[in-house]
C-alpha positions as CSV (number, residue, x, y, z in Angstrom):
1,M,28.5,-59.4,57.0
2,P,32.2,-58.3,56.5
3,F,33.1,-55.0,57.9
4,N,33.5,-52.2,55.3
5,F,37.0,-51.0,56.0
6,K,37.3,-49.1,52.7
7,K,35.2,-45.9,53.4
8,L,36.8,-45.5,56.8
9,E,40.4,-45.8,55.4
10,E,39.6,-43.4,52.7
11,R,38.2,-40.8,55.2
12,R,41.4,-41.3,57.3
13,A,43.5,-40.6,54.3
14,E,41.6,-37.4,53.7
15,I,42.0,-36.3,57.3
16,L,45.8,-36.9,57.3
17,N,46.1,-34.9,53.9
18,R,44.3,-32.0,55.4
19,L,46.4,-32.0,58.5
20,E,49.6,-32.1,56.5
21,A,48.4,-29.1,54.4
22,M,47.4,-27.1,57.5
23,L,51.0,-27.7,59.0
24,H,52.7,-26.9,55.7
25,A,50.8,-23.6,55.6
26,C,51.9,-22.7,59.1
27,N,55.5,-23.8,58.3
28,T,55.7,-21.7,55.1
29,E,54.2,-18.6,56.6
30,T,56.2,-19.1,59.8
31,R,53.1,-18.8,62.1
32,A,50.9,-20.7,64.5
33,F,47.4,-21.9,64.0
34,N,44.7,-19.3,64.1
35,D,41.6,-19.8,66.1
36,G,39.7,-21.3,63.2
37,E,42.5,-23.7,62.2
38,Q,43.0,-24.7,65.9
39,Q,39.3,-25.6,66.1
40,E,39.4,-27.5,62.8
41,Y,42.7,-29.3,63.9
42,T,41.1,-30.4,67.2
43,Q,38.0,-31.8,65.4
44,L,40.1,-33.6,62.8
45,I,42.2,-35.2,65.5
46,G,39.2,-36.4,67.4
47,E,37.7,-37.9,64.1
48,L,41.0,-39.6,63.4
49,R,41.2,-41.2,66.7
50,S,37.6,-42.4,66.4
51,I,38.3,-43.9,63.1
52,D,41.4,-45.8,64.3
53,A,39.5,-47.1,67.4
54,T,36.7,-48.4,65.1
55,L,39.1,-50.2,62.7
56,D,40.9,-51.7,65.7
57,A,37.7,-53.0,67.1
58,A,36.6,-54.4,63.7
59,E,39.9,-56.2,63.3
60,Q,39.8,-57.7,66.8
61,A,36.2,-58.8,66.1
62,G,37.4,-60.8,63.1
63,K,40.0,-62.6,65.1
64,Y,37.4,-63.7,67.6
65,R,35.1,-64.9,64.8
66,Q,38.0,-66.9,63.4
67,T,38.7,-68.5,66.9
68,E,35.0,-69.4,67.2
69,R,35.1,-71.1,63.9
70,R,38.2,-73.2,64.8
71,S,36.7,-74.3,68.1
72,A,33.5,-75.3,66.4
73,G,35.4,-77.7,64.1
74,G,34.9,-75.6,61.0
75,T,37.5,-74.0,58.8
76,G,40.8,-72.9,60.3
77,A,41.5,-76.1,62.4
78,S,44.8,-76.0,64.3
79,K,47.9,-77.9,63.0
80,E,47.5,-80.4,65.9
81,E,43.9,-81.2,65.0
82,L,44.9,-81.6,61.3
83,E,47.8,-84.0,62.2
84,E,45.5,-86.0,64.3
85,R,43.1,-86.3,61.5
86,A,45.8,-87.4,59.1
87,F,47.1,-90.0,61.6
88,A,43.7,-91.5,62.1
89,A,43.0,-91.6,58.3
90,Y,46.3,-93.2,57.5
91,I,45.7,-96.0,60.0
92,R,42.3,-96.6,58.7
93,G,43.4,-96.6,55.2
94,T,41.1,-93.8,54.2
95,V,41.8,-90.5,52.3
96,A,42.0,-87.5,54.5
97,D,40.0,-84.4,53.5
98,E,41.5,-81.6,51.3
99,E,42.3,-79.3,54.1
100,T,44.2,-82.0,56.1
101,R,46.1,-83.2,53.0
102,A,47.2,-79.7,52.2
103,A,48.4,-78.9,55.8
104,V,50.0,-82.2,56.8
105,N,52.7,-83.9,54.7
106,M,53.2,-87.3,56.1
107,T,56.5,-89.1,55.1
108,T,55.7,-92.4,53.6
109,T,58.3,-95.2,53.4
110,D,58.3,-98.8,52.2
111,N,57.5,-100.0,55.6
112,G,54.9,-97.4,56.6
113,A,54.6,-93.8,57.5
114,V,56.5,-91.4,59.8
115,I,53.7,-89.6,61.8
116,P,53.9,-86.0,62.7
117,T,55.6,-84.9,65.9
118,S,52.5,-83.9,67.7
119,I,51.5,-87.4,68.1
120,A,54.9,-88.4,69.6
121,R,54.7,-85.4,71.9
122,K,51.3,-86.6,73.3
123,I,52.9,-90.0,74.0
124,I,55.6,-88.4,76.0
125,D,53.2,-86.2,77.9
126,Q,51.1,-89.4,78.9
127,V,54.4,-91.2,79.9
128,K,55.0,-88.4,82.4
129,E,51.4,-88.8,83.6
130,I,51.7,-92.5,84.1
131,S,55.2,-92.7,85.5
132,P,55.9,-90.1,88.3
133,I,59.4,-91.4,88.5
134,Y,60.2,-90.2,85.1
135,A,58.2,-87.1,85.4
136,R,60.1,-86.1,88.5
137,S,63.5,-87.0,87.3
138,T,66.0,-84.3,86.1
139,Q,65.5,-84.5,82.4
140,Y,68.1,-83.5,79.7
141,N,66.5,-83.7,76.3
142,V,69.2,-83.0,73.9
143,S,71.0,-85.0,71.1
144,G,74.4,-86.5,71.4
145,N,76.3,-87.3,74.6
146,I,76.3,-84.9,77.7
147,D,78.4,-84.8,80.7
148,I,76.8,-83.5,83.8
149,P,79.0,-82.0,86.5
150,V,78.3,-83.5,90.0
151,Y,79.5,-81.9,93.1
152,D,80.5,-84.6,95.7
153,E,80.8,-83.5,99.4
154,S,80.9,-87.1,100.8
155,S,84.5,-87.1,101.8
156,S,85.2,-83.3,102.0
157,A,83.2,-80.2,101.9
158,I,83.4,-76.4,102.0
159,T,83.2,-75.4,105.7
160,M,83.2,-72.3,107.8
161,A,85.2,-71.9,111.0
162,Y,86.5,-69.5,113.5
163,A,89.6,-67.4,112.4
164,E,92.2,-65.1,113.8
165,E,93.7,-62.0,112.2
166,F,96.9,-62.6,110.1
167,T,96.3,-66.4,110.3
168,D,95.6,-68.4,107.2
169,L,92.3,-70.0,106.8
170,V,92.4,-73.8,106.2
171,S,90.8,-74.6,102.8
172,S,88.3,-77.3,102.3
173,T,86.2,-78.1,99.3
174,G,84.2,-80.7,97.8
175,K,85.2,-82.3,94.5
176,F,83.5,-82.3,91.1
177,T,82.9,-85.5,89.1
178,S,80.8,-86.0,86.2
179,V,78.0,-88.3,84.9
180,S,77.9,-89.0,81.2
181,L,74.7,-89.6,79.5
182,G,74.5,-91.2,76.1
183,G,71.5,-92.9,74.4
184,F,70.1,-96.4,73.9
185,L,67.5,-97.0,71.1
186,A,64.2,-98.7,72.1
187,G,60.9,-99.2,70.4
188,A,57.5,-100.2,71.6
189,L,55.1,-102.0,69.1
190,A,51.3,-102.0,69.5
191,K,49.1,-104.1,67.1
192,L,45.6,-102.8,66.5
193,S,42.8,-104.9,65.3
194,R,41.5,-103.8,61.9
195,S,37.9,-104.5,63.3
196,L,38.6,-101.9,65.9
197,V,40.3,-99.6,63.5
198,N,37.4,-99.6,61.1
199,K,35.0,-98.3,63.8
200,T,34.4,-94.6,62.7
201,D,32.9,-93.7,66.2
202,F,36.1,-95.0,67.9
203,D,38.8,-92.5,69.2
204,L,41.5,-94.1,67.4
205,V,44.3,-91.5,68.1
206,A,43.7,-91.5,71.8
207,Y,43.7,-95.3,71.9
208,V,47.1,-95.6,70.0
209,V,48.6,-93.0,72.1
210,R,47.5,-94.6,75.4
211,K,48.8,-98.0,74.4
212,L,52.1,-96.8,73.3
213,S,52.4,-94.5,76.3
214,E,51.7,-97.5,78.7
215,A,54.3,-99.6,77.1
216,A,56.9,-96.7,77.1
217,A,56.3,-95.7,80.7
218,Y,56.6,-99.2,82.0
219,W,59.9,-99.8,80.1
220,I,61.4,-96.4,81.2
221,E,60.4,-97.0,84.8
222,K,61.9,-100.5,84.7
223,E,65.1,-99.2,83.3
224,I,65.4,-96.3,85.9
225,L,64.8,-98.7,88.8
226,N,66.5,-101.8,87.7
227,G,68.8,-100.9,84.8
228,T,70.3,-103.4,82.3
229,A,73.9,-104.7,82.0
230,S,75.9,-102.6,79.5
231,K,72.8,-100.5,78.8
232,I,70.9,-98.0,80.9
233,D,72.2,-97.9,84.6
234,G,69.4,-96.1,86.3
235,I,69.8,-96.5,90.1
236,S,71.3,-99.9,89.8
237,T,74.8,-98.6,90.4
238,V,73.8,-97.4,93.9
239,G,74.6,-99.9,96.6
240,P,72.0,-100.8,99.2
241,A,71.8,-98.6,102.2
242,V,70.1,-101.3,104.2
243,T,70.2,-105.0,103.9
244,A,67.1,-106.7,105.5
245,A,67.8,-109.4,108.0
246,A,65.2,-111.7,106.3
247,A,64.8,-112.7,102.8
248,T,61.0,-112.2,102.5
249,A,60.1,-109.6,105.1
250,V,61.3,-106.3,106.5
251,T,61.0,-104.7,110.0
252,F,59.8,-101.2,110.9
253,D,63.3,-100.4,112.2
254,E,64.8,-101.3,108.8
255,L,62.3,-98.9,107.1
256,I,63.4,-96.1,109.5
257,D,67.0,-96.8,108.7
258,L,66.3,-96.7,104.9
259,Q,64.6,-93.3,105.2
260,D,67.3,-91.8,107.4
261,S,70.0,-92.9,105.0
262,V,68.7,-89.8,102.9
263,P,69.7,-86.5,104.4
264,D,66.8,-84.6,105.8
265,R,66.8,-81.8,103.4
266,F,66.2,-84.3,100.5
267,Q,63.4,-86.3,102.3
268,R,60.8,-83.7,101.9
269,N,60.4,-84.6,98.1
270,A,61.2,-88.2,98.4
271,I,58.8,-91.1,97.8
272,W,58.6,-94.8,98.8
273,I,58.8,-97.1,95.7
274,M,57.8,-100.9,96.0
275,S,55.7,-103.6,94.5
276,K,52.1,-104.2,95.2
277,K,52.8,-107.3,97.2
278,S,55.5,-105.4,99.3
279,R,53.1,-102.6,100.0
280,S,50.5,-105.2,101.1
281,A,53.0,-106.8,103.6
282,I,53.9,-103.4,105.0
283,R,50.2,-102.5,105.4
284,K,49.8,-105.3,107.6
285,M,52.6,-104.2,110.0
286,K,51.6,-102.6,113.5
287,D,53.2,-100.8,116.1
288,S,53.2,-101.7,119.8
289,D,49.9,-100.0,120.3
290,G,48.4,-102.1,117.5
291,Q,48.2,-99.2,115.0
292,Y,49.0,-99.8,111.4
293,L,52.3,-98.2,110.3
294,L,51.3,-97.6,106.6
295,S,48.2,-95.3,106.6
296,K,45.7,-94.2,104.1
297,D,46.4,-90.6,103.4
298,L,43.9,-88.6,101.2
299,T,46.5,-85.9,100.8
300,A,49.2,-88.3,99.3
301,P,49.3,-88.5,95.4
302,W,48.7,-92.3,95.5
303,G,46.5,-92.7,98.7
304,H,49.0,-94.0,101.1
305,S,51.9,-92.7,103.2
306,L,54.6,-94.2,105.3
307,L,56.6,-92.3,107.9
308,G,55.3,-89.1,106.2
309,N,56.2,-89.8,102.6
310,P,53.9,-91.0,99.8
311,V,54.0,-94.6,98.7
312,Y,54.1,-95.4,94.9
313,V,53.6,-98.9,93.6
314,S,55.4,-99.7,90.6
315,D,55.0,-102.8,88.4
316,A,58.6,-102.7,87.7
317,M,59.8,-103.3,91.3
318,P,60.9,-106.8,92.3
319,E,59.0,-108.5,95.2
320,M,60.4,-109.3,98.6
321,A,62.6,-112.3,97.8
322,A,66.1,-113.3,98.6
323,N,68.7,-110.6,97.5
324,N,66.2,-108.6,95.6
325,R,66.3,-104.6,95.8
326,A,62.7,-104.6,96.9
327,I,62.2,-101.1,98.3
328,V,63.5,-97.6,97.3
329,F,63.3,-94.4,99.1
330,L,64.0,-91.8,96.4
331,D,63.9,-88.1,95.6
332,C,63.5,-88.6,91.9
333,S,65.3,-85.4,91.0
334,G,68.6,-87.2,92.0
335,V,68.2,-89.3,88.8
336,A,69.2,-87.8,85.4
337,T,67.3,-88.9,82.3
338,K,67.9,-88.1,78.7
339,L,65.8,-88.5,75.7
340,G,68.5,-88.2,73.0
341,E,66.4,-89.0,69.8
342,K,63.2,-87.0,69.3
343,P,60.5,-89.5,69.9
344,S,58.8,-90.7,66.6
345,V,55.9,-92.9,65.6
346,E,55.5,-95.1,62.6
347,V,52.5,-96.9,61.3
348,L,52.8,-100.3,59.5
349,R,49.7,-101.1,57.6
350,E,50.9,-103.9,55.4
351,R,53.3,-105.8,57.7
352,F,50.5,-107.4,59.8
353,A,47.9,-107.7,57.2
354,D,47.8,-111.5,57.4
355,Q,46.8,-111.0,61.1
356,H,44.0,-108.5,60.2
357,A,45.9,-105.9,62.1
358,V,47.8,-102.6,61.9
359,G,51.0,-101.9,63.7
360,A,52.1,-98.7,65.4
361,I,55.7,-98.2,66.7
362,C,57.2,-95.6,69.0
363,W,60.8,-95.1,68.9
364,L,62.9,-93.3,71.4
365,E,66.5,-93.0,72.6
366,L,66.9,-92.9,76.4
367,D,69.8,-93.0,79.1
368,S,69.5,-92.7,82.7
369,K,71.9,-92.4,85.7
370,V,72.1,-91.3,89.2
371,E,73.0,-87.6,89.4
372,N,72.9,-87.2,93.2
373,S,73.4,-90.5,95.1
374,Q,72.4,-88.8,98.4
375,K,68.9,-88.6,97.2
376,V,68.8,-92.5,96.6
377,A,68.4,-95.1,99.2
378,V,67.8,-98.8,98.4
379,L,66.7,-101.7,100.7
380,K,68.1,-105.2,99.6
381,M,66.5,-108.3,100.9
382,G,68.6,-110.8,102.9
383,A,70.1,-113.8,101.4
384,G,68.0,-116.2,103.5
385,G,68.9,-119.7,104.6
């Protein structure tokens, strides 16, 4: 039953009027409260505080009731929940309920509909879960071009040295360069079977988000690791720190050299990146005592560690073959990535009608370059015979 605020608020107004009258009388007569007025004042103030506490409690209880209704799926659904309902309804070609239609204004075009941003945000969140390389990179999510200042100490650095009074210090400093990030448009298309779409007990939104996330994550990871000529550079501009003697195998010494090509202060957060076949080959390597060099590690994020650092398998990494950049030792924060265009999702209901399918496209604008080359080490396979 709704709380009756009216009576308490009326009584509160009466108390305030009485207090004002008492103070006005004292002010007019230039005197203080007498004993009777002091006692009445104390009682009125106590009652006023009690009323205020009761009103506050009633208001707070109302907020809790509203929260319970939202969590139970009743009235007052969150905006994100309404947008998901609208998204699923549009893909299925059904009419959303009145509450959803009133709260979510989907932009419909000749080719389909632009879906609310909460769906695109879910895709990016899942991309970060799927691709640790992107998740751990230094991200600049702004529109337009951006120039990132880079401090280079490879040839000269600020140093401290002994000095004598009245003798000039010899200055030394690193130099500032910059890395410019622009943006390259890319899209991922997922086609959904109408038979699957029409199943009412199927979590359609989660399925679409997962499929688009997987496609986007693979592409982003591939571009960061391998780059594309005249497009995204990624780490492709970094020359190999180690070149293997063989075209299809590496030695333990070469792996040590690769790790040590990254300064110790950056090794702590670095990871090994390689293909599944490369990891299998390294897993079979043993030391002079017959101990496997790549060990299972329950504390490592992906279950294996090599020379104390986690091993991550990426489908985007080339295998051990002649001249391939097959293994990377990387502190991912040394890579700058920029999502220039706010990711968006479009649904195409008519374009694939003759295939009994519905299309979903995720658009994004990305660029990636190395921000700190000291955090990147690449092993290139030998040319072979």
